[in-house]
C-alpha positions in Angstrom: 0.0 0.0 0.0 1.5 3.3 -1.1 1.4 5.9 1.6 2.2 9.6 0.7 4.5 11.2 3.2 1.9 13.8 4.0 -0.3 11.1 5.4 2.3 10.3 8.1 0.7 12.9 10.4 1.0 13.2 14.1 -1.8 10.7 14.5 0.5 8.0 13.1 3.3 9.0 15.4 1.1 9.2 18.4 -0.7 5.8 18.0 1.9 3.9 16.0 -0.4 3.4 13.0 0.5 3.3 9.3 -2.2 5.8 8.3 -4.3 8.4 10.1 -7.6 6.5 9.4 -9.9 5.7 12.3 -12.4 2.9 11.4 -15.5 2.9 13.6 -17.7 -0.2 13.6 -20.0 -2.2 15.9 -18.4 -5.4 14.5 -15.4 -6.7 16.4 -13.9 -8.5 13.4 -14.1 -5.2 11.4 -12.3 -3.3 14.2 -9.5 -5.8 14.3 -9.2 -5.8 10.6 -9.0 -2.0 10.4 -6.1 -2.0 12.9 -4.3 -4.9 11.1 -4.7 -2.9 7.8 -2.7 0.0 9.2 -5.5 2.1 10.7 -7.0 2.5 14.1 -10.1 0.4 14.7 -12.7 1.8 17.1 -15.5 -0.5 18.5 -18.9 1.1 19.0 -19.9 -0.7 22.2 -22.6 1.6 23.6 -25.4 -1.0 23.1 -23.3 -3.8 24.7 -23.5 -4.9 28.3 -20.5 -4.3 30.6 -19.7 -8.1 30.5 -19.8 -8.0 26.7 -17.5 -5.0 26.7 -15.0 -6.7 28.9 -15.0 -9.8 26.7 -14.9 -7.8 23.5 -12.0 -5.7 24.5 -10.1 -8.8 25.7 -10.7 -10.4 22.3 -9.4 -7.3 20.5 -6.3 -7.2 22.6 -5.6 -10.8 21.7 -6.2 -10.1 18.0 -4.1 -6.9 17.5 -1.6 -7.0 20.4 0.3 -3.7 20.7 -1.3 -2.2 17.6 -3.8 0.7 18.2 -7.5 0.2 18.8 -10.2 1.9 20.8 -13.8 1.7 22.1 -16.6 4.2 21.8 -19.4 4.8 24.3 -22.3 7.3 24.1 -22.6 9.2 27.4 -25.5 11.7 27.0 -26.6 13.8 30.0 -30.1 13.7 31.4 -30.6 9.9 31.3 -32.5 8.1 34.1 -30.6 7.1 37.2 -31.4 3.4 37.1 -31.6 0.6 34.6 -35.3 0.2 35.2 -37.2 -0.7 32.0 -40.5 -1.0 33.8 -40.4 2.5 35.0 -39.8 3.8 31.5 -42.5 1.7 29.9 -45.1 3.2 32.3 -44.2 6.6 30.9 -44.8 5.8 27.2 -48.0 7.5 25.9 -50.8 5.3 24.5 -50.8 7.1 21.1 -47.2 6.0 20.6 -48.0 2.4 21.5 -51.0 2.5 19.2 -49.0 3.9 16.3 -46.4 1.1 16.7 -49.2 -1.5 16.9 -50.5 -0.1 13.6 -47.1 -0.7 12.0 -46.9 -4.1 13.5 -50.2 -5.0 11.9 -49.4 -3.3 8.6 -46.2 -5.2 8.1 -47.0 -8.5 9.9 -44.4 -8.1 12.6 -45.3 -10.7 15.3 -44.6 -9.9 18.9 -42.0 -12.5 19.8 -41.6 -11.0 23.3 -37.8 -10.6 22.8 -35.8 -7.4 23.1 -33.8 -5.6 20.4 -30.4 -4.0 20.6 -32.0 -0.7 21.8 -34.2 -2.3 24.5 -31.9 -4.9 26.0 -31.3 -2.4 28.8 -32.1 1.2 29.6 -29.6 3.8 28.6 -29.1 5.1 32.1 -26.6 6.6 34.5 -26.3 3.2 36.2 -25.5 1.4 32.9 -23.2 4.1 31.7 -21.1 3.9 34.9 -20.9 0.1 34.6 -19.9 0.3 30.9 -17.3 2.9 31.7 -15.9 0.8 34.5 -15.5 -2.1 32.1 -13.6 0.2 29.7 -11.4 1.6 32.5 -10.4 -1.9 33.7 -9.4 -3.1 30.2 -6.2 -2.7 28.3 -7.8 -0.6 25.5 -5.5 2.4 24.9 -8.1 4.7 23.3 -11.5 5.8 24.7 -13.9 7.7 22.5 -17.1 9.4 23.5 -19.7 9.6 20.7 -22.1 11.9 22.6 -21.2 13.9 25.7 -17.8 14.5 27.3 -18.3 14.1 31.1 -15.4 15.6 32.9 -15.2 12.8 35.5 -15.2 10.1 32.8 -12.4 11.9 30.9 -10.4 12.3 34.1 -10.8 8.6 35.0 -9.7 7.4 31.6 -6.7 9.7 31.5 -5.7 8.5 34.9 -5.6 5.0 33.5 -3.3 6.1 30.7 -5.9 6.1 28.0 -6.1 8.6 25.2 -9.5 10.3 25.2 -11.3 11.3 22.0 -14.5 13.4 21.9 -16.8 13.5 18.8 -18.2 17.0 18.4 -20.7 18.5 15.9 -20.4 22.2 16.8 -17.9 24.6 18.2 -19.7 24.7 21.6 -19.2 20.9 21.9 -15.5 21.3 21.2 -15.2 23.9 23.9 -16.8 21.6 26.4 -14.7 18.6 25.4 -11.5 20.6 25.6 -12.5 21.9 29.0 -13.0 18.4 30.1 -9.6 17.4 29.0 -10.1 15.6 25.7 -6.8 14.7 23.9 -8.2 14.6 20.4 -11.4 15.9 18.7 -13.4 14.3 15.9 -15.2 17.0 14.0 -18.3 15.1 12.8 -20.4 16.8 10.1 -24.0 16.5 9.1 -23.2 13.9 6.4 -22.2 11.3 9.0 -24.2 8.1 9.7 -25.9 7.5 13.1 -26.2 10.3 15.6 -25.1 13.5 14.0 -25.7 17.3 14.1 -26.7 20.2 11.9 -23.4 21.5 10.4 -21.9 20.1 7.3 -18.4 18.7 7.4 -16.8 21.3 5.1 -18.2 24.2 7.2 -17.5 22.5 10.5 -13.9 21.4 10.3 -12.1 24.8 10.1 -14.2 26.0 13.0 -13.2 23.0 15.2 -9.5 23.3 14.1 -9.5 26.9 15.2 -11.1 26.1 18.6 -8.8 23.1 19.1 -5.5 25.0 18.8 -2.7 22.4 19.4 -5.2 19.6 20.0 -5.4 17.3 16.9 -8.6 17.2 14.9 -9.9 14.3 12.9 -12.6 14.6 10.2 -15.8 12.5 10.2 -18.9 12.8 8.0 -19.0 11.8 4.4 -15.6 10.2 4.3 -15.7 7.7 1.4 -12.8 8.4 -1.0 -9.1 9.4 -1.0 -10.2 12.8 -2.1 -11.9 13.2 1.2 -8.8 12.3 3.1 -6.7 14.8 1.1 -9.4 17.4 1.7 -9.3 16.7 5.5 -5.6 17.5 5.6 -6.1 20.6 3.6 -8.7 21.8 6.1 -6.1 21.5 8.9 -7.0 18.1 10.3 -4.6 15.3 11.1 -6.7 12.4 9.8 -10.2 10.9 9.2 -12.8 8.9 10.9 -14.9 6.5 8.7 -17.8 4.3 9.6 -20.2 3.7 6.6 -17.4 2.2 4.5 -17.0 -0.9 6.7 -20.7 -1.9 6.2 -19.6 -3.1 2.8 -16.8 -5.4 4.3 -17.3 -9.1 4.4 -16.0 -9.0 8.0 -19.1 -7.0 8.9 -21.4 -9.8 7.8 -24.1 -7.3 6.8 -27.5 -9.0 6.2 -27.9 -9.6 2.5 -31.2 -7.7 2.4 -29.6 -4.7 4.1 -26.5 -4.9 2.0 -28.5 -4.7 -1.2 -30.2 -1.6 0.1 -26.9 -0.1 1.0 -25.4 -0.9 -2.5 -28.4 0.7 -4.2 -28.4 3.8 -2.0 -27.1 7.2 -3.0 -26.4 10.1 -0.7 -29.9 11.4 -1.0 -31.2 8.0 0.1 -30.2 8.6 3.7 -32.2 10.7 6.2 -31.8 12.0 9.8 -34.6 10.6 11.8 -35.5 10.5 15.5 -37.5 7.4 15.1 -34.9 5.0 16.5 -33.4 6.7 19.6 -35.2 10.0 20.0 -32.0 11.9 18.8 -31.3 12.6 15.1 -29.8 9.5 13.6 -28.8 9.2 9.9 -29.9 6.0 8.2 -31.0 4.7 4.9 -34.6 5.7 3.9 -37.1 2.9 4.4 -40.8 2.6 5.1 -39.8 2.8 8.8 -38.4 6.3 8.5 -41.2 7.4 6.1 -43.8 6.2 8.6 -42.5 8.4 11.3 -42.5 11.4 9.0 -46.2 11.0 8.1 -48.7 13.7 9.4 -50.4 11.1 11.6 -47.2 10.0 13.2 -46.6 11.0 16.8 -43.5 13.1 17.7 -40.7 10.6 18.6 -40.1 10.5 22.4 -36.9 11.7 24.0 -34.0 9.4 24.6 -34.2 6.8 26.2 -38.0 6.5 26.0 -37.9 6.1 22.2 -35.3 3.3 22.6 -37.7 1.3 24.8 -40.8 2.1 22.7 -39.3 0.8 19.4 -36.4 -1.5 20.5 -38.4 -4.8 20.7 -40.2 -4.0 17.4 -37.0 -3.3 15.5 -35.4 -6.5 16.9 -38.3 -8.5 15.7 -38.1 -6.9 12.2 -34.5 -8.3 11.9 -35.3 -11.7 13.5 -38.3 -12.2 11.3 -36.7 -10.8 8.2 -39.4 -8.2 7.5 -37.6 -7.0 4.4 -39.3 -3.6 3.8 -38.4 -2.4 7.3 -34.9 -3.9 7.5 -32.3 -1.1 7.5 -29.0 0.3 8.6 -27.4 3.5 9.9 -25.4 5.0 7.1 -23.8 8.3 6.1 -24.0 10.1 2.8 -20.7 8.5 1.8 -22.8 5.4 1.1 -22.9 6.6 -2.5 -19.2 5.7 -3.0 -19.5 2.0 -2.3 -21.3 -0.4 -4.7 -20.1 -3.9 -3.8 -19.2 -6.2 -1.0 -15.4 -6.4 -0.5 -13.1 -6.6 2.6 -11.6 -4.2 5.1 -8.1 -4.4 3.6 -9.3 -3.6 0.1 -11.3 -0.6 1.4 -8.4 0.7 3.3 -6.0 0.3 0.4 -8.3 2.0 -2.0 -8.8 5.0 0.4 -5.1 5.4 1.1 -3.7 4.9 -2.3 -6.2 7.3 -3.9 -5.4 9.9 -1.2 -1.7 9.4 -2.0 -2.4 9.9 -5.8 -4.3 13.1 -5.0 -1.5 14.4 -2.8 1.1 13.5 -5.4 -0.9 15.4 -8.0 -1.1 18.5 -5.7 2.6 18.4 -5.1 3.3 18.2 -8.8 0.9 21.1 -9.6 2.6 23.3 -7.0 6.0 22.4 -8.4 4.9 23.2 -11.9 3.4 26.5 -10.9 6.5 27.5 -9.0 8.9 26.6 -11.9 6.7 28.5 -14.4 6.6 31.7 -12.4 9.0 34.5 -13.7 12.0 35.1 -11.7 11.7 38.1 -9.4 13.9 41.1 -10.6 15.0 44.3 -9.0 13.2 47.2 -10.8 15.5 49.6 -12.6 16.0 53.1 -11.3 14.7 55.8 -13.6 17.5 57.4 -15.7 19.1 60.5 -14.4 18.8 63.5 -16.6 20.5 66.9 -16.4 19.3 70.1 -17.7 
């Protein structure tokens, strides 16, 4: 894999990676493969139990050894104190239950009385503390926070020698993360998959770079080509953070029905919806997202009530293979991928194309410099006598 010297940023030096590419995935095999391919794999573990986090991080340590990898948790404020599903279910309004029952009837989704990934437990302070403890006790060297940057969590992670990364979608988020002590910022633009904000990547990154000062910034949101990596460096960042790309990797084992939808999707075939979690989450457009945007649909509930309302239903959709409703989070970079491949091939394609672009830019600068006329000292006007 050809790597342009400009890609050997401080990220590579800091984490001992070959390239400054963070690969975010909920799949452990993908995370390990990203790291082995020269990047930095980040495991999205916020929907995993503390026990699963301990086991998963131990497995990753065995797979990659001293190579860099990390884990990401979502730690929003304002969550319930306890992991008490019953208490939340009692707060769900009847119109929301009726609406979901209507979708269940319309699409033939049987109630199998099993939970889904969003309803396995309540996103609560209790669960967040237990998840954090599992991370702190592990050997994982990098701890990322997808939503929220609690000062105490940052301090505890740094005390354990871990590098702390904060994902931010606006300058105010960056200020809070830096005040909490974050070591690196991920400027995540509107184009990104899953939970994302309102500011586009191209507009956001220079603002975050300015706020960050000497703290490194990585670009997320719409990263799908080598051109995007080169552009990230031009905007003042030190690397990129990609997530959607890995959905097309065999290691991810994406369901064939969902993979087909992803392959056929363009950038305009994704939408930010609050239907899944109560917070804006970018995913591919399906009858599920369309149903929640109908005039008769209730307003999605706040997190974590919406998780509990829809979690079992969405789990049943996948288990029963209700194809119209099957879906995936995905960013607008989904348009750049059109077939199933593997992590190494994706990484090689991204890095080698970025290297080609950077080579071309270097050549263009050299050509412009050599073509410029040599500077000369202007002649003094002739002296005349009368």
